[in-house]
N, C-alpha and C positions, 0 to 999 in steps of 0.2 A: 504494500500500500504506500502511496505517496505521503511523505512527512515533510512538514515545513517548520523551520526554526526561525522565529521572528527575533530580531536582535541577535543574530548569529555570532557577531563579534569575531573571535579568533577561531571559531569552529569546534569548540570543545564537544558539544553534543552532536553537531552535524556530522563530523567525521566518525564518531563512534556509532552512529546510527546507519551510516551509508552501507556497511556490509549486510545489514539486517533488513533494510527497506528496499522496496521496488525503486524508489526515487527519493532523494532528499533535496529540498530547496533551502539554501541558506540565505536568508533575507536580512539585509541591514540597510540603514539610511546613510551610513558612513562609507564613502568611496574607498577610503583607506582599508577598511575591513574587507570590502569586496575584493580589492587587489590582493590582500593577504590570503583570503580564501582561495582565490584562483591560483596563487603561487603554491598553496598547500595541496591543492587537488592533484597536482602532478606526482605527489608522494604516495597517493593511493595506489594499491595494486591496479594494474591496467584493467582488470575485469570489473572494477568498481567505479572507474572514472566516469563512465557514462551515466551512472546513477546519481551523481552529484551536480547540482547547478547552483551557482551563486546568482543573486538577483539584487540589484540596487532598487530600493523602494523609496517612497516619499514619506515624510513624517505623518501624513494623513491617509496613506494608502499603501497596503502591503504589496500591491501589484500582483495579486493572484487572479488567474482566470476563473470564471464561474465554475464552482465545484472541483477545482483543481487539487485540493488537499484533502486527504482522509483524516489527517491528524495535524494539528498545529501545536507547537510547544513555545511558550514564552517564559523564560527563566530570568529573574532579576531585572526585568525590563518594563514590566507593565506600568509601574509607577511613573515612568518617564514619558509615557504616551500622553499627548495633549488630546483633549476632547475624546476621552476614552469610549464613551458610549457610541458616538458617531463612528469612531475607528472600528469598534466591534461590529457595528452594522455593516461596514464595508468589508471587514474580514469575513463575516457570516456568509457573504455571497461567494467567497473563494473556497469555502469548505463544502465538501460533498454532504448530501443528506445522510444523517446518522454519523457524520464525522465528529471528531472530538477535538476539544480545545483544552490543553493542559496549561495552567498558569501556576508557576512557583514564584513567590515573591516574599520579601521580608515582612515578618510580623511587625505590627505597629505598637511597639512598647519599648521599654528601656532594655535593649539587648546590646551586648558588647561588640557586635560586628555589623557590617552593612552600612548603608547610607544613613545620613541624619534622618531623624523621625519625620521631618516635613516632606521627605521624599518617599514616604511609605504610605500605602493605601490599606485601610482596614479590610479584613476579609468580608465583612458585611457590605462595604462599599463595592468591592469587586463583584460579589454575588448580585447586588442590585443592578449594577451596570450590565452584567451578563444577561440578566432577565430582561432588562429594558431593550437590549439589542436583539432579543429573540431566542437566546440560548436557554436550554434547560440545564440547571446545575444538577449533576448526577452523583458527585462525590466531593466531600470536603475532608481534608486530613490536616489536623493541627498537631499531631503527635509524632509523625515519622521523622521530621526534621526539627532540630532544636530552635533554629532562628527563622524558619520560613514556613509558610502554609502552602498547601497544595490544593488546588481546586480544579475539578474536571467538569467541563460543560459539554453539552451535545447539541448539535444542530438537528432540529426536528424536521 
């Protein structure tokens, strides 16, 4: 199944998922990260290179084709998205029916790692924004990670 990593950065998740997925799209808004991802792609075994694609996005548009992704992963990036509900509505179009969106982000409380508290979004706010954009929240996990929450939503 096609997997999309939003805020792909240096490709930590993207390159680990490439051998397991049909296709991985590493999306970022920073051209420098896109260049880095492209330079790292050549280090993949040749049989996996066609499975990975980097894509430069816009801050308000992940640049996905309608229904292109079965799964989208956003790790430690959600709080940096402006107009999140509108962004999620745009993202929704790029996810296949029954596709999943996984968000991992820092809990909003006094924890010793991560960005300052004003750059964090509460789990309840994320849940509300997902529902407003049309997603169904199917799982919430506050326990598996010490400093982050995990929320999984589905496109109906």
